[in-house]
C-alpha positions in Angstrom: -53.4 8.2 49.9 -50.4 10.3 50.7 -48.6 11.9 47.7 -45.4 13.9 47.9 -45.5 16.2 44.9 -42.4 18.4 44.2 -42.0 21.1 41.6 -40.5 19.8 38.3 -36.9 20.7 37.6 -37.9 21.1 34.0 -40.7 23.6 34.4 -40.6 27.3 33.4 -40.2 30.0 36.0 -43.3 31.7 37.2 -43.9 35.2 35.8 -44.9 38.2 37.9 -45.3 41.6 36.3 -46.3 44.4 38.7 -48.0 47.6 37.6 -48.9 46.4 34.1 -51.4 49.3 33.6 -48.7 52.0 34.1 -48.2 53.7 30.7 -44.5 53.4 30.2 -42.1 52.2 27.5 -43.4 48.6 27.7 -46.4 49.7 25.7 -46.1 50.1 22.0 -48.3 52.1 19.6 -51.1 50.4 17.6 -51.4 52.9 14.8 -53.5 56.0 15.7 -55.9 53.8 17.6 -54.1 53.2 20.8 -51.4 51.0 22.3 -50.7 47.4 23.3 -48.9 46.0 26.3 -47.7 42.4 25.7 -47.9 40.2 28.8 -46.8 36.8 27.4 -45.7 35.2 24.2 -46.5 31.5 24.1 -44.2 30.3 21.3 -44.9 26.6 22.0 -48.7 26.9 21.4 -48.7 30.0 19.1 -50.6 32.4 21.3 -50.2 35.6 23.3 -51.7 37.6 26.0 -51.8 41.4 25.8 -53.6 44.5 27.0 -55.2 46.7 24.3 -55.9 50.3 25.3 -57.6 52.4 22.6 -59.4 55.7 22.2 -61.6 57.4 19.7 -63.5 55.7 16.9 -60.9 53.0 16.1 -61.5 49.6 14.6 -59.3 46.5 14.0 -59.7 45.2 10.5 -62.1 42.4 9.9 -60.3 39.2 10.8 -60.7 35.4 11.2 -59.5 33.5 14.3 -58.0 30.1 13.6 -58.1 29.4 17.4 -60.2 30.7 20.3 -59.7 34.0 22.1 -60.8 35.2 25.6 -61.2 38.8 26.4 -61.7 40.7 29.7 -62.9 44.3 29.5 -61.2 46.5 32.1 -62.5 49.9 31.0 -64.6 51.6 28.4 -66.6 49.5 25.9 -66.1 47.7 22.6 -67.8 45.2 20.3 -67.8 43.5 17.0 -69.7 45.0 14.1 -71.1 41.5 13.3 -72.8 41.0 16.7 -75.3 42.9 18.7 -73.5 43.0 22.1 -71.2 45.6 23.6 -68.5 44.5 26.1 -68.2 47.0 29.0 -66.0 47.1 32.1 -66.4 43.8 33.9 -67.4 41.8 30.7 -65.9 38.5 29.6 -66.0 37.4 26.0 -65.1 34.0 24.6 -64.5 33.9 20.8 -64.7 30.5 19.3 -62.2 29.3 16.7 -63.4 30.1 13.2 -65.0 33.5 14.1 -64.9 36.4 11.7 -65.5 39.9 13.0 -64.4 43.6 13.1 -63.6 45.1 16.5 -64.7 48.6 17.2 -64.6 51.0 20.1 -68.2 51.8 21.3 -68.8 55.4 20.3 -70.7 56.1 23.6 -67.6 55.2 25.6 -65.0 56.6 23.2 -62.4 54.3 24.7 -61.6 50.7 25.7 -59.1 48.7 27.7 -59.2 44.9 27.5 -56.9 41.9 28.1 -56.9 39.5 25.2 -55.6 35.9 25.3 -55.3 34.9 21.7 -54.5 31.2 21.2 -53.4 31.3 17.5 -53.0 33.4 14.4 -55.3 36.0 13.0 -56.0 36.2 9.3 -57.1 39.7 8.1 -59.8 39.8 5.5 -61.1 42.2 2.9 -64.9 42.9 2.4 -65.2 39.8 0.2 -63.6 37.5 2.8 -60.3 37.2 1.0 -57.2 36.9 3.1 -55.1 40.0 2.8 -52.7 39.7 5.8 -52.1 37.7 8.9 -50.6 38.0 12.4 -49.1 35.4 14.6 -47.1 35.1 17.8 -43.8 35.3 16.0 -44.7 38.4 14.0 -45.9 40.1 17.2 -42.8 39.0 19.0 -40.5 40.4 16.3 -42.4 43.8 16.3 -42.3 44.0 20.1 -38.6 43.1 20.2 -37.9 46.0 17.7 -39.9 48.4 19.9 -38.1 47.2 23.0 -34.7 47.8 21.4 -35.7 51.3 20.3 -36.8 52.3 23.8 -33.8 50.7 25.6 -35.5 47.7 27.2 -33.5 45.3 25.1 -33.8 41.6 24.1 -33.5 40.3 27.7 -36.8 42.0 28.6 -38.5 40.5 25.6 -37.1 37.0 26.3 -38.6 37.2 29.8 -42.1 37.3 28.3 -41.6 34.1 26.2 -43.0 30.9 27.4 
């Protein structure tokens, strides 16, 4: 069989981002814990890809994932208080939809850097399991757009990350 396959004229452009680990204005603060570098906002499917870089003894509030998440640890170590594993540099983590956990930085490492591919919203929970807040691709996109305007990157840069 001989198939002649051509690129679709309706597809989105490829994305290339050099030097994503360079700490510049494309990173935005995540409280006192660290910073985040968004890589892609998938507004069609409700997900996003970002790099989280954190130091100290930080945690991310207990939360529920409505969709799966994949994580690749680049540096340091982190885990979830509800599980007995620690993800170190070179580790891959698959989080199934429906998971509830509290991310922490492993005290022995004192830092972490990981790429997270989140496929849907997060629902933040209190100790009793009651929903107290949520986060989704549009809230993240709005926060990042505000940051980009403040540091002079502008909306065109933000739009370049939307797929």
